[in-house]
C-alpha positions as CSV (number, residue, x, y, z in Angstrom):
1,M,42.3,59.7,5.7
2,Q,44.7,62.7,5.1
3,D,47.2,63.7,7.8
4,S,50.2,66.0,7.2
5,R,51.9,64.3,10.5
6,N,52.8,61.3,7.7
7,D,55.7,61.7,5.6
8,F,53.7,61.1,2.5
9,L,50.3,62.0,0.9
10,A,47.8,59.1,0.5
11,W,48.1,59.1,-3.0
12,D,52.0,58.6,-2.7
13,R,51.7,55.7,-0.6
14,V,49.7,53.9,-2.7
15,R,52.5,54.7,-5.7
16,N,55.1,53.7,-2.9
17,I,53.4,50.5,-2.7
18,A,52.3,49.9,-6.3
19,A,56.4,50.5,-7.1
20,K,57.5,47.4,-5.0
21,Q,59.3,45.0,-6.6
22,I,61.0,41.3,-6.0
23,T,64.7,40.6,-8.3
24,A,65.2,37.2,-8.6
25,L,67.7,35.1,-10.1
26,V,66.3,32.3,-12.8
27,S,68.2,29.6,-14.2
28,P,67.6,29.4,-18.0
29,A,68.8,25.6,-17.5
30,N,66.6,24.0,-15.0
31,G,63.8,27.0,-14.1
32,N,64.9,27.4,-10.7
33,V,64.2,30.8,-9.5
34,R,65.8,32.1,-6.4
35,E,64.5,35.5,-4.4
36,I,67.5,37.8,-4.2
37,L,66.2,41.4,-3.2
38,S,62.9,41.6,-1.7
39,D,63.2,45.2,0.6
40,V,64.6,47.4,-2.1
41,T,63.7,48.4,-6.0
42,P,66.8,48.4,-8.1
43,S,67.5,50.4,-10.8
44,G,70.0,49.7,-13.8
45,A,71.0,46.0,-12.4
46,R,73.7,44.2,-14.5
47,F,75.5,41.2,-14.3
48,S,80.0,41.5,-14.2
49,A,81.7,40.3,-16.8
50,D,82.2,36.5,-14.9
51,G,78.9,36.7,-13.9
52,A,79.8,36.6,-9.9
53,Y,77.6,39.9,-9.0
54,I,75.4,42.3,-9.6
55,T,75.3,46.1,-9.3
56,Y,72.3,48.3,-8.8
57,S,71.1,51.6,-7.8
58,T,68.4,52.6,-5.6
59,A,66.1,55.5,-5.0
60,T,64.7,54.9,-1.9
61,R,61.8,57.7,-1.3
62,T,61.6,59.0,2.7
63,K,58.9,61.6,2.0
64,T,56.6,63.1,-0.5
65,S,58.8,66.2,-1.9
66,Y,58.2,69.4,-3.1
67,T,61.1,70.6,-4.7
68,R,62.6,67.6,-6.2
69,R,65.9,67.5,-4.7
70,D,64.7,66.0,-1.6
71,G,62.7,63.5,0.0
72,T,64.8,60.4,-2.1
73,Q,68.0,58.6,-0.7
74,Y,70.8,57.7,-3.6
75,E,72.6,54.6,-3.3
76,L,74.8,52.4,-5.2
77,F,75.5,48.7,-4.4
78,R,77.2,45.7,-5.4
79,L,75.5,41.9,-4.4
80,A,77.5,39.1,-4.7
81,L,75.3,36.4,-6.3
82,A,76.7,33.4,-3.8
83,E,74.2,32.3,-1.3
84,G,74.0,34.4,1.9
85,S,75.4,37.2,0.4
86,E,74.5,40.6,1.4
87,P,74.4,44.2,-0.8
88,E,77.9,46.2,-0.4
89,S,77.2,49.7,-0.5
90,L,79.7,51.5,-3.4
91,R,78.4,55.0,-3.5
92,D,76.1,57.1,-1.2
93,T,75.1,60.5,-2.4
94,G,72.0,61.1,0.1
95,E,69.4,63.5,-1.6
96,Q,72.0,64.0,-4.4
97,R,70.9,62.2,-7.7
98,M,73.5,59.7,-9.1
99,N,74.8,59.0,-12.0
100,V,77.6,56.9,-12.7
101,T,79.1,55.3,-16.0
102,W,80.3,51.5,-16.3
103,N,83.2,49.9,-17.9
104,E,82.2,47.1,-20.1
105,A,83.7,44.4,-17.7
106,R,81.1,46.2,-14.7
107,D,84.6,46.0,-12.1
108,A,85.1,50.3,-12.5
109,F,82.9,53.5,-12.6
110,A,83.6,56.5,-13.0
111,Y,81.2,60.1,-12.0
112,D,82.3,63.6,-12.4
113,E,81.8,66.1,-10.0
114,R,82.4,69.7,-9.3
115,G,84.5,69.0,-12.8
116,S,86.6,66.6,-11.6
117,V,86.2,62.7,-12.8
118,F,86.5,60.1,-10.2
119,V,87.2,56.3,-10.9
120,R,86.1,53.8,-8.7
121,R,87.6,50.0,-9.3
122,L,86.2,47.8,-7.4
123,D,88.8,46.0,-6.0
124,E,89.8,49.6,-4.4
125,D,88.6,50.9,-1.2
126,E,87.7,54.5,-2.6
127,A,87.4,56.8,-5.7
128,V,90.3,58.1,-7.5
129,D,90.4,61.6,-9.0
130,V,91.8,61.1,-12.0
131,T,91.5,64.3,-13.7
132,A,93.7,66.0,-10.4
133,G,96.5,66.4,-12.7
134,H,94.5,67.6,-15.6
135,R,92.6,70.9,-14.0
136,G,94.3,73.5,-15.2
137,P,93.4,77.0,-15.7
138,A,90.7,77.1,-19.0
139,D,90.8,79.6,-21.9
140,E,89.7,83.2,-21.2
141,G,85.8,83.3,-21.5
142,A,85.1,79.8,-20.7
143,D,82.4,78.8,-18.1
144,V,81.2,75.1,-17.2
145,A,81.2,72.2,-19.4
146,A,77.6,71.1,-20.1
147,G,76.5,68.3,-17.9
148,A,79.9,68.2,-15.7
149,G,78.5,67.9,-12.4
150,D,75.7,69.0,-10.5
151,P,75.3,72.7,-11.6
152,D,73.8,74.1,-8.2
153,E,77.2,73.2,-6.6
154,A,79.3,76.1,-7.5
155,D,83.4,75.1,-8.1
156,P,85.7,77.2,-5.6
157,D,87.4,77.5,-8.8
158,S,85.2,77.9,-11.8
159,A,88.0,79.2,-13.9
160,R,89.5,76.0,-14.0
161,I,89.1,73.4,-17.0
162,R,85.8,71.3,-16.0
163,F,85.8,67.6,-17.2
164,S,82.7,65.5,-17.9
165,I,82.2,61.7,-19.0
166,Q,81.2,60.7,-22.3
167,R,82.5,57.1,-22.4
168,W,84.7,54.3,-21.4
169,S,87.2,52.6,-24.1
170,P,85.7,48.8,-25.0
171,S,89.1,47.7,-22.9
172,G,88.3,49.7,-20.0
173,D,91.9,51.4,-20.2
174,Q,90.7,54.8,-21.6
175,L,88.4,57.4,-20.8
176,L,86.6,59.8,-23.4
177,L,86.0,63.2,-21.7
178,S,84.7,66.5,-22.2
179,S,85.3,69.8,-21.5
180,Q,84.4,73.7,-22.0
181,D,86.7,73.6,-25.3
182,A,87.6,70.0,-26.3
183,W,87.0,66.3,-26.0
184,H,89.9,64.4,-25.0
185,L,91.1,60.7,-24.1
186,L,92.5,60.0,-20.9
187,D,94.7,57.0,-20.8
188,L,94.0,55.3,-16.7
189,D,97.2,53.5,-17.3
190,T,99.8,56.7,-17.7
191,D,97.5,59.4,-16.7
192,D,98.2,61.0,-20.3
193,L,95.8,63.1,-21.4
194,R,95.2,63.8,-25.1
195,T,93.3,66.2,-27.0
196,L,90.9,64.6,-29.9
197,F,89.8,67.7,-31.2
198,E,88.4,71.4,-30.2
199,L,85.3,72.6,-29.7
200,E,83.8,75.8,-31.7
201,D,84.5,78.7,-29.6
202,D,80.5,79.7,-29.4
203,D,79.0,77.0,-27.2
204,D,75.8,78.4,-28.0
205,S,76.1,77.9,-31.8
206,R,78.6,75.1,-31.9
207,P,76.4,72.2,-33.2
208,R,75.1,69.5,-30.8
209,R,77.1,66.2,-31.0
210,Q,76.3,63.0,-29.4
211,V,78.4,60.3,-28.9
212,L,76.7,56.8,-29.8
213,G,79.1,54.6,-29.9
214,W,83.1,52.8,-30.1
215,S,84.1,50.7,-32.2
216,D,85.3,47.1,-30.2
217,D,88.8,47.6,-31.1
218,G,89.3,51.3,-29.9
219,R,90.0,52.8,-33.2
220,H,86.4,55.0,-34.1
221,L,84.4,56.7,-32.1
222,Y,80.6,57.4,-33.6
223,F,78.7,60.4,-33.2
224,S,75.6,62.2,-34.3
225,Y,75.6,65.8,-35.5
226,S,73.5,68.5,-36.2
227,A,73.8,71.9,-36.9
228,R,72.3,74.8,-35.0
229,D,71.0,77.1,-37.8
230,S,70.3,74.9,-40.5
231,W,68.7,71.4,-41.1
232,Q,72.7,69.6,-41.5
233,R,72.4,66.5,-40.0
234,G,74.1,63.3,-40.0
235,L,76.7,60.8,-38.2
236,K,80.6,61.5,-37.9
237,R,83.2,59.3,-36.8
238,L,86.9,60.3,-35.2
239,D,89.8,58.5,-35.8
240,T,91.1,57.8,-31.4
241,A,94.7,57.6,-32.7
242,G,95.1,60.7,-35.2
243,G,92.2,62.7,-34.4
244,D,90.6,62.8,-38.2
245,I,86.9,63.2,-38.4
246,E,85.0,61.2,-41.3
247,T,81.8,62.7,-42.5
248,L,79.7,59.4,-42.8
249,F,76.1,61.1,-43.4
250,L,75.2,65.1,-43.8
251,D,72.2,66.4,-45.3
252,D,69.1,68.1,-44.7
253,N,67.3,64.5,-44.1
254,L,66.5,63.6,-40.3
255,Y,67.8,60.8,-38.9
256,R,67.4,59.2,-35.5
257,S,67.9,56.0,-33.5
258,W,71.4,55.4,-34.4
259,N,72.6,52.1,-33.8
260,I,75.9,50.6,-33.9
261,S,77.2,46.9,-34.2
262,D,80.5,46.3,-31.8
263,D,82.0,46.2,-34.8
264,G,81.7,49.6,-35.8
265,G,80.8,47.9,-39.5
266,T,77.2,48.4,-39.5
267,L,74.7,50.8,-38.7
268,V,70.9,50.3,-38.4
269,Y,69.2,54.0,-38.0
270,T,65.7,55.6,-39.0
271,L,65.7,58.3,-41.8
272,S,63.2,60.7,-43.0
273,D,63.0,63.3,-45.9
274,G,61.5,65.8,-43.0
275,D,58.2,65.7,-44.5
276,R,57.4,61.7,-44.6
277,P,57.7,59.3,-41.6
278,S,60.5,57.7,-40.9
279,E,61.5,54.4,-42.0
280,I,64.7,51.6,-40.8
281,W,67.5,52.0,-42.6
282,T,71.0,50.0,-42.4
283,T,73.9,50.1,-44.3
284,A,77.4,48.9,-44.1
285,T,80.2,51.5,-42.8
286,D,83.2,50.6,-45.3
287,P,82.0,51.5,-47.7
288,L,78.9,53.4,-47.1
289,A,76.0,51.5,-49.0
290,P,72.3,52.4,-47.2
291,R,69.4,50.2,-47.6
292,R,65.7,50.6,-46.7
293,L,64.4,47.9,-44.4
294,T,60.7,49.1,-43.9
295,T,57.5,50.8,-45.8
296,S,55.5,51.5,-43.0
297,N,53.2,53.9,-44.2
298,P,52.0,53.1,-48.0
299,Q,48.6,54.3,-46.8
300,L,50.3,57.7,-47.4
301,D,51.8,57.2,-51.0
302,D,48.6,58.8,-52.7
303,I,48.3,61.7,-50.3
304,A,49.3,64.9,-50.7
305,L,51.7,65.8,-47.6
306,T,53.1,69.3,-46.6
307,R,56.8,70.3,-47.1
308,S,58.8,72.0,-44.7
309,E,61.1,74.8,-43.9
310,L,63.4,76.4,-41.1
311,V,62.7,80.3,-40.3
312,E,65.1,82.5,-38.4
313,Y,63.9,85.4,-36.7
314,L,64.5,87.8,-33.5
315,D,62.3,88.1,-30.7
316,V,61.5,91.3,-29.2
317,D,64.9,91.1,-26.9
318,G,66.8,90.4,-30.0
319,N,67.5,86.6,-29.5
320,T,67.9,84.6,-32.8
321,L,65.1,81.8,-32.6
322,Y,63.8,79.2,-35.5
323,G,60.1,78.0,-36.4
324,I,59.5,75.3,-38.8
325,L,56.9,76.5,-41.7
326,Y,55.0,74.1,-43.2
327,Y,53.3,75.1,-46.8
328,P,49.9,74.5,-47.6
329,V,49.2,71.7,-49.6
330,G,48.8,72.7,-53.5
331,Y,50.7,75.6,-52.6
332,E,51.1,78.5,-55.3
333,P,53.6,81.2,-55.3
334,G,52.1,85.0,-55.2
335,R,48.9,83.9,-53.5
336,Q,48.7,84.9,-49.6
337,Y,46.9,81.7,-47.4
338,P,46.0,82.1,-44.0
339,L,48.3,80.7,-41.3
340,V,47.5,78.9,-37.9
341,A,50.6,78.4,-35.9
342,E,50.8,76.0,-33.2
343,I,52.9,77.0,-29.9
344,Y,54.5,75.3,-27.2
345,E,58.3,76.0,-26.5
346,Q,60.9,75.4,-28.6
347,Y,61.1,73.7,-32.3
348,F,63.9,73.0,-34.5
349,D,63.9,70.3,-36.6
350,N,61.1,68.8,-38.9
351,G,59.9,65.5,-39.9
352,F,56.3,63.9,-40.8
353,N,53.9,65.6,-38.1
354,E,50.3,64.7,-38.3
355,N,49.0,68.2,-36.9
356,M,50.5,70.2,-39.3
357,N,49.5,68.1,-41.7
358,L,45.7,68.0,-41.1
359,I,46.1,72.2,-41.2
360,T,48.3,72.7,-44.3
361,A,46.0,70.1,-45.8
362,Q,43.0,72.8,-45.5
363,G,45.3,74.9,-47.7
364,W,46.5,76.8,-45.3
365,F,50.3,77.5,-43.8
366,G,51.0,75.6,-40.3
367,F,54.1,77.1,-38.4
368,R,55.6,75.8,-35.1
369,P,57.6,79.0,-33.8
370,S,59.9,78.9,-31.0
371,V,60.0,81.0,-27.6
372,R,62.6,81.7,-25.1
373,F,61.9,81.7,-21.6
374,E,62.8,84.4,-18.8
375,E,62.4,82.5,-15.4
376,G,60.0,84.3,-13.6
377,F,58.2,85.9,-16.5
378,P,57.5,83.0,-19.0
379,G,53.8,84.4,-19.7
380,E,55.9,87.2,-22.2
381,A,57.6,84.7,-23.9
382,W,55.2,84.3,-26.4
383,L,54.7,88.1,-26.9
384,K,57.9,88.7,-27.4
385,A,58.2,86.0,-30.3
386,V,55.2,84.6,-31.5
387,P,53.9,87.2,-33.1
388,N,57.4,88.6,-34.4
389,A,58.2,84.7,-35.9
390,I,54.5,85.3,-37.8
391,N,55.3,89.0,-39.0
392,R,58.2,87.3,-40.5
393,I,56.0,85.2,-42.8
394,I,53.7,87.9,-43.6
395,E,56.8,90.0,-44.9
396,R,57.6,87.5,-47.5
397,G,53.8,88.1,-48.8
398,L,53.1,84.6,-48.0
399,V,50.3,85.2,-45.2
400,D,47.5,87.0,-45.2
401,P,47.7,89.1,-41.9
402,E,44.0,89.2,-41.0
403,R,43.5,85.2,-41.3
404,V,46.1,84.1,-38.8
405,G,44.8,81.7,-35.8
406,V,47.0,80.0,-32.9
407,Y,46.2,77.0,-30.5
408,G,48.1,74.6,-28.6
409,Q,47.8,71.5,-26.7
410,S,48.8,71.1,-22.9
411,Y,51.5,73.5,-22.0
412,G,50.7,74.9,-25.6
413,G,47.2,75.6,-24.6
414,Y,48.1,77.3,-21.5
415,A,50.1,79.2,-23.8
416,T,47.6,80.0,-26.2
417,N,45.4,81.6,-23.7
418,L,47.7,83.6,-21.7
419,L,49.0,85.0,-25.3
420,I,45.6,86.0,-26.3
421,T,45.0,88.0,-23.0
422,Q,48.1,89.7,-24.4
423,T,47.0,90.6,-27.9
424,D,44.2,90.7,-30.2
425,R,45.5,90.3,-33.4
426,F,44.4,86.5,-34.1
427,A,41.5,85.6,-35.5
428,A,40.6,82.9,-33.6
429,A,42.4,80.6,-31.0
430,A,42.0,77.0,-29.4
431,N,43.1,75.7,-26.3
432,V,43.6,72.0,-25.9
433,S,44.4,70.2,-22.2
434,G,45.5,73.1,-21.3
435,K,45.5,75.1,-17.9
436,V,44.1,78.8,-17.3
437,N,44.5,78.9,-13.6
438,I,48.1,77.8,-12.0
439,I,46.7,78.8,-8.6
440,S,43.3,76.2,-8.9
441,F,45.6,74.4,-11.0
442,L,48.5,73.6,-8.1
443,G,45.8,70.9,-6.2
444,D,43.1,70.4,-8.9
445,S,44.5,66.5,-9.6
446,P,45.0,64.3,-6.3
447,K,47.1,61.7,-8.9
448,I,49.7,64.2,-9.5
449,T,50.6,64.8,-5.5
450,T,53.0,67.2,-6.2
451,R,53.9,67.4,-9.1
452,N,51.9,70.5,-10.1
453,Y,53.5,72.6,-6.9
454,A,56.7,71.2,-8.5
455,A,55.9,72.4,-12.0
456,A,55.2,75.9,-11.3
457,E,57.8,76.6,-8.4
458,V,60.6,74.9,-10.3
459,G,59.3,73.2,-13.2
460,Q,57.9,74.2,-16.7
461,D,55.8,77.2,-15.8
462,R,59.0,78.6,-14.4
463,I,57.7,81.0,-11.7
464,G,60.9,80.7,-9.5
465,A,58.8,81.2,-6.5
466,T,56.3,79.8,-3.9
467,L,52.6,80.9,-4.3
468,W,53.5,82.4,-0.8
469,E,56.2,84.0,-1.7
470,Q,55.1,85.8,-5.1
471,P,51.4,85.6,-5.3
472,H,51.1,87.9,-7.7
473,K,53.2,86.0,-10.6
474,Y,50.6,83.5,-10.1
475,I,48.0,85.8,-10.6
476,E,49.9,87.1,-13.8
477,H,50.0,84.1,-15.3
478,S,46.8,82.7,-14.5
479,A,44.9,83.3,-18.1
480,V,41.5,83.3,-16.4
481,M,42.8,86.1,-14.1
482,F,42.3,88.8,-16.9
483,A,39.4,86.9,-18.8
484,D,38.1,90.5,-19.5
485,R,41.1,91.2,-21.9
486,I,40.3,88.7,-24.4
487,E,38.9,89.5,-27.5
488,T,40.0,86.7,-29.8
489,P,37.1,83.9,-30.2
490,L,38.2,80.8,-28.3
491,L,37.7,77.4,-29.0
492,M,38.6,74.7,-26.0
493,L,39.1,71.3,-25.8
494,S,39.4,68.7,-22.7
495,G,38.8,65.2,-21.8
496,E,36.8,63.4,-18.7
497,G,40.3,61.5,-18.1
498,D,42.9,63.7,-18.2
499,W,44.4,63.6,-15.2
500,N,47.2,65.9,-16.4
501,V,45.1,69.3,-16.7
502,P,41.7,68.2,-15.5
503,A,38.9,69.8,-17.4
504,T,37.5,71.5,-14.3
505,N,40.6,74.1,-15.2
506,Q,39.1,75.1,-18.6
507,R,35.8,75.0,-17.5
508,E,36.7,78.1,-15.2
509,M,37.8,80.2,-18.6
510,Y,34.7,78.8,-20.1
511,Y,32.2,80.5,-17.4
512,A,34.4,83.5,-17.0
513,L,34.5,84.2,-20.9
514,R,30.6,83.6,-21.2
515,R,29.9,85.8,-18.0
516,L,31.7,88.8,-20.0
517,G,29.8,88.2,-23.2
518,K,32.8,87.1,-24.9
519,E,32.8,84.4,-27.5
520,V,33.9,80.7,-26.7
521,V,33.1,77.1,-27.1
522,W,34.1,74.4,-24.8
523,V,34.0,71.2,-26.2
524,H,33.9,68.1,-23.5
525,Y,35.0,64.6,-24.7
526,T,33.8,62.2,-22.2
527,A,35.9,58.9,-23.2
528,G,39.0,61.5,-23.7
529,G,42.5,62.2,-22.0
530,H,45.2,64.4,-22.3
531,G,44.6,65.6,-26.0
532,A,40.9,65.8,-25.8
533,G,39.7,63.9,-29.3
534,R,42.9,63.1,-30.1
535,A,43.1,61.1,-27.1
536,S,39.9,59.2,-26.9
537,T,38.2,56.5,-29.5
538,A,38.6,57.3,-33.3
539,A,35.3,58.9,-33.8
540,D,35.9,61.7,-31.1
541,F,39.7,62.2,-33.3
542,L,37.7,63.0,-36.1
543,D,35.1,65.3,-34.5
544,H,38.2,67.1,-32.3
545,W,40.0,67.8,-35.8
546,R,36.2,69.0,-37.6
547,R,35.9,71.4,-34.9
548,M,39.2,72.8,-35.0
549,V,39.1,72.9,-38.7
550,D,35.8,74.4,-38.7
551,W,36.5,76.9,-36.0
552,F,39.6,78.7,-37.8
553,A,37.7,78.5,-41.1
554,E,35.1,80.2,-39.8
555,H,36.7,83.2,-38.9
556,F,39.5,82.8,-41.7
557,G,35.6,83.8,-43.3
558,E,35.7,80.5,-45.0
559,E,32.6,78.9,-43.1
560,G,31.2,76.5,-45.6
561,E,34.2,75.9,-48.0
562,K,36.1,73.4,-45.7
563,A,35.1,70.1,-45.9
564,V,38.0,68.3,-43.5
565,S,37.3,65.0,-44.7
566,D,37.8,66.2,-48.3
567,G,41.3,67.7,-46.7
568,G,43.0,64.1,-46.0
569,L,41.9,64.1,-42.3
570,S,40.1,60.5,-42.8
571,Q,43.1,58.9,-44.4
572,I,45.7,60.6,-41.7
573,P,47.0,58.3,-38.9
574,A,47.2,59.9,-35.4
575,E,50.7,59.6,-33.9
576,G,51.8,60.2,-30.3
577,D,51.7,63.8,-29.2
578,D,55.4,64.9,-28.3
579,N,54.2,68.0,-26.6
580,G,55.7,66.4,-23.0
581,D,54.2,67.5,-19.7
582,A,51.3,70.1,-19.0
């Protein structure tokens, strides 16, 4: 039974029951178990340094939400572990999401709000604005600091410096803060604010930096570094005393999962040359002595893999964008090759990619171009960017313009179907688990509950309005409404177990195109999930890719020339899809 007078949808009520848990203390010495919380589900529970209490936050759902901004109450607690103790509320933000940063001793936390940073020590009654004396005028042209406070809560004076929290010092007496223009070190005892280093003027082009660790002696801050216009990636460390920055790693390799020992003397990380799977490495920091720890994919040693290249281009609006070009196995300069583009949202970093290796193993270029969205008009993004990106490759003489294909999975499948209603330049297209009708998508999966409404209105679909406020935009962004404009042969792949984009949505496009006399093939995997054959059995995985390759080969005029198994399909293992939600 469904009843709108109930605060929750029926499926949400089931989810709420499934989320319930009991929190208990377990004694390693004697195995005793004592329940301490049974009516709430804590998040981020941690012991204090002396073990006398735990701190945790709660996100208590009060109703089914359609906006992602209501229906949940957020609160922070301390619970003494003595028998009979009751939780003590430390901070209650109502329906505003809470984000606090604890010091190592767990006796103080900090948070930023509208550009100011507050510190609450647990032996004090209230939080203190520790940046009150430092929020002078920002440099001319500066805006808000990334991640500072709630972006929807406008500061009454947006020209002032806005601070956000990066990290507590190991000793707990300093805070690393960032502003629009710099990184700063705030001494909480003396209120001294010292600029460690200034950021580049243009925040759109400045390198990406992420603080990863602080050595326990307080001397060094470690942070990852990635340029925005080239594959220059690595690790740096900042001397907190003098502000000097030392580059430990910086090259075109792909580094991820940095782990730094407390003393800063040892690093463990993953490394790829950009084309092969990542392996785990370790090194001392003084001096560096990198040593490889794993060889996870020896089966690839005898397989020819693609090589990748970063491509820069302009979209129709003049925005600079980037894509990743993957070269055909056995590439010969001077020849023109077919190209298959995989579209989604934005791509920049390379790394081993199963899809692109299967495409390039056929003697084709693979390409992953980026797009830039405008809320309310997302369907224009792929038309404005993807053809321009492909033209950039064609202009270099690498690609045969008559043999270009496009496909995508999930949101990329949706993008592909929408794109071919706007252009007929592709020889063939494939939609893998992508929706074609946003209107029916709103309610076609009971397990998602309201996720699809939120995705359309305020999420990935970027419509920016409800169906009833702007129905024309939902029509404009539903490819099935313009099926009569499609001239591109379309392959669609779906999975019976896909609750993310149920196959009923793609079925609408198949029926429409068949009724219109268009060329369309729909393959439905009864054991498949989100990703069709890629999310099914090993046999379905092979079938999925054989159909994909055969489809493009047929429309590139290579029918009968391709044998997918000879192109390495049976030898390359599947990795998890990283394309995100539908």
